[in-house]
C-alpha atoms as a printed R data frame, in Angstrom:
    type eleno elety resid chain resno        x       y       z
1   ATOM     1    CA   UNK     A     1  -95.960 141.365   9.091
2   ATOM     2    CA   UNK     A     2  -94.594 141.789   5.868
3   ATOM     3    CA   UNK     A     3  -96.051 138.338   4.920
4   ATOM     4    CA   UNK     A     4  -99.712 139.278   5.907
5   ATOM     5    CA   UNK     A     5  -99.500 142.154   4.155
6   ATOM     6    CA   UNK     A     6  -98.635 141.136   0.838
7   ATOM     7    CA   UNK     A     7 -101.286 138.409   1.389
8   ATOM     8    CA   UNK     A     8 -103.810 140.253   2.019
9   ATOM     9    CA   UNK     A     9 -103.372 142.751  -1.075
10  ATOM    10    CA   UNK     A    10 -103.380 139.512  -3.212
11  ATOM    11    CA   UNK     A    11 -106.428 138.048  -1.858
12  ATOM    12    CA   UNK     A    12 -107.977 142.141  -2.078
13  ATOM    13    CA   UNK     A    13 -106.766 142.424  -6.101
14  ATOM    14    CA   UNK     A    14 -107.604 138.310  -6.691
15  ATOM    15    CA   UNK     A    15 -111.380 139.347  -4.785
16  ATOM    16    CA   UNK     A    16 -111.624 143.030  -7.001
17  ATOM    17    CA   UNK     A    17 -111.136 140.620 -10.300
18  ATOM    18    CA   UNK     A    18 -113.396 138.019  -9.416
19  ATOM    19    CA   UNK     A    19 -116.481 140.917  -8.870
20  ATOM    20    CA   UNK     A    20 -115.409 142.451 -12.133
21  ATOM    21    CA   UNK     A    21 -115.874 139.059 -13.988
22  ATOM    22    CA   UNK     A    22 -119.609 138.993 -16.303
23  ATOM    23    CA   UNK     A    23 -120.823 138.689 -18.834
24  ATOM    24    CA   UNK     A    24 -121.983 141.706 -20.482
25  ATOM    25    CA   UNK     A    25 -124.484 142.513 -23.164
26  ATOM    26    CA   UNK     A    26 -126.819 144.929 -25.468
27  ATOM    27    CA   UNK     A    27 -129.638 144.499 -26.221
28  ATOM    28    CA   UNK     A    28 -131.965 145.701 -28.779
29  ATOM    29    CA   UNK     A    29 -135.690 146.074 -29.578
30  ATOM    30    CA   UNK     A    30 -137.316 147.446 -33.083
31  ATOM    31    CA   UNK     A    31 -140.882 148.630 -34.424
32  ATOM    32    CA   UNK     A    32 -141.852 149.614 -37.872
33  ATOM    33    CA   UNK     A    33 -145.515 151.589 -37.333
34  ATOM    34    CA   UNK     A    34 -147.837 153.297 -38.996
35  ATOM    35    CA   UNK     A    35 -148.433 156.901 -38.365
36  ATOM    36    CA   UNK     A    36 -151.519 159.075 -36.448
37  ATOM    37    CA   UNK     A    37 -150.061 162.501 -36.142
38  ATOM    38    CA   UNK     A    38 -148.669 164.803 -38.985
39  ATOM    39    CA   UNK     A    39 -147.225 167.600 -38.560
40  ATOM    40    CA   UNK     A    40 -147.740 170.462 -41.536
41  ATOM    41    CA   UNK     A    41 -145.280 173.519 -41.349
42  ATOM    42    CA   UNK     A    42 -146.502 176.512 -43.535
43  ATOM    43    CA   UNK     A    43 -146.174 180.501 -43.179
44  ATOM    44    CA   UNK     A    44 -147.408 183.619 -45.149
45  ATOM    45    CA   UNK     A    45 -144.614 185.716 -46.812
46  ATOM    46    CA   UNK     A    46 -144.638 189.632 -47.082
47  ATOM    47    CA   UNK     A    47 -142.843 191.971 -48.662
48  ATOM    48    CA   UNK     A    48 -143.726 195.896 -48.335
49  ATOM    49    CA   UNK     A    49 -141.964 199.845 -48.440
50  ATOM    50    CA   UNK     A    50 -142.346 200.073 -44.876
51  ATOM    51    CA   UNK     A    51 -142.433 197.426 -41.845
52  ATOM    52    CA   UNK     A    52 -145.719 198.060 -41.188
53  ATOM    53    CA   UNK     A    53 -146.695 198.015 -44.668
54  ATOM    54    CA   UNK     A    54 -145.647 194.129 -44.538
55  ATOM    55    CA   UNK     A    55 -146.699 192.894 -40.589
56  ATOM    56    CA   UNK     A    56 -150.501 194.596 -42.285
57  ATOM    57    CA   UNK     A    57 -150.386 192.382 -45.412
58  ATOM    58    CA   UNK     A    58 -149.261 189.291 -43.390
59  ATOM    59    CA   UNK     A    59 -151.633 189.760 -40.819
60  ATOM    60    CA   UNK     A    60 -154.173 189.968 -43.262
61  ATOM    61    CA   UNK     A    61 -153.152 186.655 -45.162
62  ATOM    62    CA   UNK     A    62 -152.298 184.633 -42.046
63  ATOM    63    CA   UNK     A    63 -155.815 185.325 -40.715
64  ATOM    64    CA   UNK     A    64 -157.435 183.922 -43.963
65  ATOM    65    CA   UNK     A    65 -155.414 181.174 -43.751
66  ATOM    66    CA   UNK     A    66 -156.349 180.335 -40.283
67  ATOM    67    CA   UNK     A    67 -160.222 181.144 -41.161
68  ATOM    68    CA   UNK     A    68 -160.038 178.565 -43.983
69  ATOM    69    CA   UNK     A    69 -158.161 175.827 -42.103
70  ATOM    70    CA   UNK     A    70 -160.644 176.511 -39.253
71  ATOM    71    CA   UNK     A    71 -163.803 176.515 -41.524
72  ATOM    72    CA   UNK     A    72 -162.164 173.086 -42.494
73  ATOM    73    CA   UNK     A    73 -163.030 171.499 -39.047
74  ATOM    74    CA   UNK     A    74 -159.219 171.936 -37.275
75  ATOM    75    CA   UNK     A    75 -159.593 172.932 -33.936
76  ATOM    76    CA   UNK     A    76 -157.901 176.279 -32.714
77  ATOM    77    CA   UNK     A    77 -155.553 174.161 -30.371
78  ATOM    78    CA   UNK     A    78 -154.156 172.340 -32.970
79  ATOM    79    CA   UNK     A    79 -152.687 175.761 -35.052
80  ATOM    80    CA   UNK     A    80 -150.341 177.023 -33.675
81  ATOM    81    CA   UNK     A    81 -147.624 179.952 -34.847
82  ATOM    82    CA   UNK     A    82 -143.923 178.198 -34.835
83  ATOM    83    CA   UNK     A    83 -141.529 181.054 -36.377
84  ATOM    84    CA   UNK     A    84 -142.553 185.118 -36.696
85  ATOM    85    CA   UNK     A    85 -139.431 187.148 -38.937
86  ATOM    86    CA   UNK     A    86 -139.437 191.037 -39.474
87  ATOM    87    CA   UNK     A    87 -136.180 191.591 -41.963
88  ATOM    88    CA   UNK     A    88 -135.017 194.709 -43.230
89  ATOM    89    CA   UNK     A    89 -134.464 194.215 -47.996
90  ATOM    90    CA   UNK     A    90 -131.011 195.561 -49.344
91  ATOM    91    CA   UNK     A    91 -129.618 196.660 -52.579
92  ATOM    92    CA   UNK     A    92 -126.163 195.760 -52.860
93  ATOM    93    CA   UNK     A    93 -125.245 198.166 -55.851
94  ATOM    94    CA   UNK     A    94 -121.446 197.730 -56.491
95  ATOM    95    CA   UNK     A    95 -118.634 200.121 -54.880
96  ATOM    96    CA   UNK     A    96 -121.345 201.714 -52.973
97  ATOM    97    CA   UNK     A    97 -123.314 201.341 -49.414
98  ATOM    98    CA   UNK     A    98 -126.617 199.114 -49.436
99  ATOM    99    CA   UNK     A    99 -129.904 200.760 -50.042
100 ATOM   100    CA   UNK     A   100 -132.722 200.070 -47.970
101 ATOM   101    CA   UNK     A   101 -135.036 199.077 -50.401
102 ATOM   102    CA   UNK     A   102 -138.304 197.281 -47.637
103 ATOM   103    CA   UNK     A   103 -139.765 195.092 -45.400
104 ATOM   104    CA   UNK     A   104 -140.161 191.173 -45.097
105 ATOM   105    CA   UNK     A   105 -142.475 189.824 -42.936
106 ATOM   106    CA   UNK     A   106 -142.848 185.971 -42.570
107 ATOM   107    CA   UNK     A   107 -145.181 184.400 -40.142
108 ATOM   108    CA   UNK     A   108 -145.255 180.281 -40.104
109 ATOM   109    CA   UNK     A   109 -147.809 178.087 -39.009
110 ATOM   110    CA   UNK     A   110 -147.373 174.483 -37.309
111 ATOM   111    CA   UNK     A   111 -150.915 172.335 -38.515
112 ATOM   112    CA   UNK     A   112 -151.561 169.095 -36.306
113 ATOM   113    CA   UNK     A   113 -153.351 166.749 -37.993
114 ATOM   114    CA   UNK     A   114 -154.503 163.774 -35.727
115 ATOM   115    CA   UNK     A   115 -155.329 160.293 -37.307
116 ATOM   116    CA   UNK     A   116 -157.031 162.230 -40.069
117 ATOM   117    CA   UNK     A   117 -153.771 161.968 -42.199
118 ATOM   118    CA   UNK     A   118 -155.716 161.307 -45.386
119 ATOM   119    CA   UNK     A   119 -156.206 165.040 -45.281
120 ATOM   120    CA   UNK     A   120 -152.920 166.451 -45.732
121 ATOM   121    CA   UNK     A   121 -153.346 166.728 -49.061
122 ATOM   122    CA   UNK     A   122 -156.623 169.002 -48.741
123 ATOM   123    CA   UNK     A   123 -154.947 171.023 -46.126
124 ATOM   124    CA   UNK     A   124 -151.726 172.106 -48.459
125 ATOM   125    CA   UNK     A   125 -153.973 172.423 -51.098
126 ATOM   126    CA   UNK     A   126 -156.370 174.676 -48.719
127 ATOM   127    CA   UNK     A   127 -153.838 177.132 -46.913
128 ATOM   128    CA   UNK     A   128 -151.928 177.668 -50.445
129 ATOM   129    CA   UNK     A   129 -155.354 179.126 -51.674
130 ATOM   130    CA   UNK     A   130 -156.522 180.903 -49.104
131 ATOM   131    CA   UNK     A   131 -152.677 182.516 -49.206
132 ATOM   132    CA   UNK     A   132 -150.518 180.948 -47.715
133 ATOM   133    CA   UNK     A   133 -146.945 181.196 -49.692
134 ATOM   134    CA   UNK     A   134 -144.281 179.292 -48.029
135 ATOM   135    CA   UNK     A   135 -144.506 175.575 -47.337
136 ATOM   136    CA   UNK     A   136 -142.049 174.110 -45.204
137 ATOM   137    CA   UNK     A   137 -142.226 170.419 -44.906
138 ATOM   138    CA   UNK     A   138 -144.540 167.693 -43.901
139 ATOM   139    CA   UNK     A   139 -143.576 165.503 -40.347
140 ATOM   140    CA   UNK     A   140 -145.684 162.214 -40.153
141 ATOM   141    CA   UNK     A   141 -145.119 160.727 -36.356
142 ATOM   142    CA   UNK     A   142 -147.041 158.651 -33.501
143 ATOM   143    CA   UNK     A   143 -148.586 160.314 -30.779
144 ATOM   144    CA   UNK     A   144 -148.340 157.663 -28.461
145 ATOM   145    CA   UNK     A   145 -144.227 157.424 -29.342
146 ATOM   146    CA   UNK     A   146 -143.656 157.687 -25.039
147 ATOM   147    CA   UNK     A   147 -146.098 154.390 -24.038
148 ATOM   148    CA   UNK     A   148 -144.115 152.381 -27.643
149 ATOM   149    CA   UNK     A   149 -140.674 153.106 -26.287
150 ATOM   150    CA   UNK     A   150 -141.145 152.099 -22.827
151 ATOM   151    CA   UNK     A   151 -142.904 148.442 -24.849
152 ATOM   152    CA   UNK     A   152 -139.453 148.295 -26.763
153 ATOM   153    CA   UNK     A   153 -137.856 148.879 -23.989
154 ATOM   154    CA   UNK     A   154 -138.449 145.704 -22.482
155 ATOM   155    CA   UNK     A   155 -138.558 144.053 -24.894
156 ATOM   156    CA   UNK     A   156 -134.905 145.135 -25.240
157 ATOM   157    CA   UNK     A   157 -134.411 143.726 -21.914
158 ATOM   158    CA   UNK     A   158 -135.795 140.394 -22.249
159 ATOM   159    CA   UNK     A   159 -133.874 140.398 -26.083
160 ATOM   160    CA   UNK     A   160 -130.489 141.102 -23.775
161 ATOM   161    CA   UNK     A   161 -131.319 138.611 -20.838
162 ATOM   162    CA   UNK     A   162 -131.513 136.177 -24.329
163 ATOM   163    CA   UNK     A   163 -128.532 136.560 -25.312
164 ATOM   164    CA   UNK     A   164 -126.630 136.567 -22.003
165 ATOM   165    CA   UNK     A   165 -128.126 133.199 -20.880
166 ATOM   166    CA   UNK     A   166 -126.904 131.859 -24.855
167 ATOM   167    CA   UNK     A   167 -123.293 133.085 -24.234
168 ATOM   168    CA   UNK     A   168 -123.689 131.626 -20.411
169 ATOM   169    CA   UNK     A   169 -124.434 128.210 -21.988
170 ATOM   170    CA   UNK     A   170 -122.311 128.279 -24.831
171 ATOM   171    CA   UNK     A   171 -119.317 128.894 -22.412
172 ATOM   172    CA   UNK     A   172 -120.480 126.164 -19.712
173 ATOM   173    CA   UNK     A   173 -121.320 128.639 -17.100
174 ATOM   174    CA   UNK     A   174 -124.541 129.909 -15.029
175 ATOM   175    CA   UNK     A   175 -125.705 133.132 -15.576
176 ATOM   176    CA   UNK     A   176 -125.832 134.884 -12.490
177 ATOM   177    CA   UNK     A   177 -127.718 138.125 -11.001
178 ATOM   178    CA   UNK     A   178 -127.698 141.154 -12.936
179 ATOM   179    CA   UNK     A   179 -125.734 143.519 -11.639
180 ATOM   180    CA   UNK     A   180 -125.778 146.783 -13.535
181 ATOM   181    CA   UNK     A   181 -128.824 148.204 -16.619
182 ATOM   182    CA   UNK     A   182 -128.777 151.143 -18.543
183 ATOM   183    CA   UNK     A   183 -130.973 152.389 -21.366
184 ATOM   184    CA   UNK     A   184 -128.424 153.058 -24.427
185 ATOM   185    CA   UNK     A   185 -130.132 154.433 -26.573
186 ATOM   186    CA   UNK     A   186 -133.976 155.001 -27.320
187 ATOM   187    CA   UNK     A   187 -135.126 156.607 -30.486
188 ATOM   188    CA   UNK     A   188 -138.458 157.845 -32.710
189 ATOM   189    CA   UNK     A   189 -137.281 158.352 -36.348
190 ATOM   190    CA   UNK     A   190 -140.205 160.576 -37.685
191 ATOM   191    CA   UNK     A   191 -140.928 160.243 -41.567
192 ATOM   192    CA   UNK     A   192 -140.685 163.683 -42.968
193 ATOM   193    CA   UNK     A   193 -141.470 165.261 -46.611
194 ATOM   194    CA   UNK     A   194 -139.857 168.728 -47.732
195 ATOM   195    CA   UNK     A   195 -142.074 170.800 -49.940
196 ATOM   196    CA   UNK     A   196 -140.094 174.064 -49.476
197 ATOM   197    CA   UNK     A   197 -139.267 173.850 -53.348
198 ATOM   198    CA   UNK     A   198 -142.816 172.731 -54.621
199 ATOM   199    CA   UNK     A   199 -145.107 175.945 -53.467
200 ATOM   200    CA   UNK     A   200 -145.235 176.954 -57.082
201 ATOM   201    CA   UNK     A   201 -146.511 173.725 -58.211
202 ATOM   202    CA   UNK     A   202 -148.559 173.223 -55.416
203 ATOM   203    CA   UNK     A   203 -150.352 176.878 -56.149
204 ATOM   204    CA   UNK     A   204 -150.131 175.593 -60.019
205 ATOM   205    CA   UNK     A   205 -152.438 172.806 -59.406
206 ATOM   206    CA   UNK     A   206 -155.948 174.184 -58.970
207 ATOM   207    CA   UNK     A   207 -158.245 171.948 -58.693
208 ATOM   208    CA   UNK     A   208 -156.218 168.419 -57.971
209 ATOM   209    CA   UNK     A   209 -155.312 167.013 -54.614
210 ATOM   210    CA   UNK     A   210 -151.354 166.939 -53.809
211 ATOM   211    CA   UNK     A   211 -150.996 163.204 -53.239
212 ATOM   212    CA   UNK     A   212 -149.133 163.067 -49.947
213 ATOM   213    CA   UNK     A   213 -148.237 159.142 -48.854
214 ATOM   214    CA   UNK     A   214 -146.539 159.096 -45.628
215 ATOM   215    CA   UNK     A   215 -144.110 156.142 -44.778
216 ATOM   216    CA   UNK     A   216 -143.903 153.420 -41.632
217 ATOM   217    CA   UNK     A   217 -142.236 155.325 -38.639
218 ATOM   218    CA   UNK     A   218 -139.042 153.890 -37.051
219 ATOM   219    CA   UNK     A   219 -138.908 153.385 -32.990
220 ATOM   220    CA   UNK     A   220 -136.140 151.878 -31.410
221 ATOM   221    CA   UNK     A   221 -134.786 150.978 -28.109
222 ATOM   222    CA   UNK     A   222 -131.192 149.975 -26.944
223 ATOM   223    CA   UNK     A   223 -130.254 148.755 -23.406
224 ATOM   224    CA   UNK     A   224 -126.837 147.715 -21.617
225 ATOM   225    CA   UNK     A   225 -126.915 144.532 -19.544
226 ATOM   226    CA   UNK     A   226 -124.356 143.123 -16.304
227 ATOM   227    CA   UNK     A   227 -124.358 140.116 -15.336
228 ATOM   228    CA   UNK     A   228 -122.620 138.323 -12.364
229 ATOM   229    CA   UNK     A   229 -120.854 135.210 -13.776
230 ATOM   230    CA   UNK     A   230 -120.122 131.371 -12.068
231 ATOM   231    CA   UNK     A   231 -119.538 127.929 -12.455
232 ATOM   232    CA   UNK     A   232 -122.365 125.986 -13.392
233 ATOM   233    CA   UNK     A   233 -121.246 122.919 -11.098
234 ATOM   234    CA   UNK     A   234 -121.758 123.115  -7.600
235 ATOM   235    CA   UNK     A   235 -118.080 123.364  -5.349
236 ATOM   236    CA   UNK     A   236 -117.197 119.770  -4.511
237 ATOM   237    CA   UNK     A   237 -118.123 119.358  -0.384
238 ATOM   238    CA   UNK     A   238 -115.805 117.371   1.733
239 ATOM   239    CA   UNK     A   239 -117.404 115.805   4.949
240 ATOM   240    CA   UNK     A   240 -115.705 116.619   7.778
241 ATOM   241    CA   UNK     A   241 -113.120 113.762   9.592
242 ATOM   242    CA   UNK     A   242 -113.410 113.571  13.306
243 ATOM   243    CA   UNK     A   243 -110.439 113.739  14.228
244 ATOM   244    CA   UNK     A   244 -109.958 117.382  12.479
245 ATOM   245    CA   UNK     A   245 -108.750 119.965  14.103
246 ATOM   246    CA   UNK     A   246 -107.447 117.858  17.065
247 ATOM   247    CA   UNK     A   247 -104.664 116.728  18.234
248 ATOM   248    CA   UNK     A   248 -103.468 112.301  18.617
249 ATOM   249    CA   UNK     A   249 -101.103 111.960  20.452
250 ATOM   250    CA   UNK     A   250  -98.682 108.300  20.265
């Protein structure tokens, strides 16, 4: 009885180890593409003695900025408020309590340009001329990013399978069926230009177009694949003998 249980345990362990054996690879794909989408973040920052004064002045300037952008041809759907804040401003004298000196209002607008990336510099100049005094950054990306990611995932799977076939061939074994697959990483790395410290330069360059040249966008995909592994040679079969399993008496 104990001998039978021991044999069953050994058979189970061997079967488990055999099923875990396989070839595991990582497939990758990468593509550099030209951007066709630009997101410009800029805004208006104002200060006033009262909260109402700071907000009213901010609203008046932002209205002028939006009107200039709409007159330029940018649609209402491509203008979105991404942040608004109203903060009290204090003076901190030495050895004394803080003194309220006014309020600061900030309104950040995100402008979406589709396809017309040569207009980024013109839009920046137009907005700052209309009253924008807070330019944060310009981010270039790809509008059909999801479609490109799906294409790269397929390329990553193909590349991973080719790697597994090469490994199996070098090891002298046969590549079995695919038993597991997972998406490891898939990302789009946008191209961003930080303009936070260049507001005064933009306003001083009146009459000139701000040069903005986007770089390429990196899109990557990575998958993990696991295949069964088997011998490249078929198991040898022996013909059944006519007397096999029979008792032959003397």
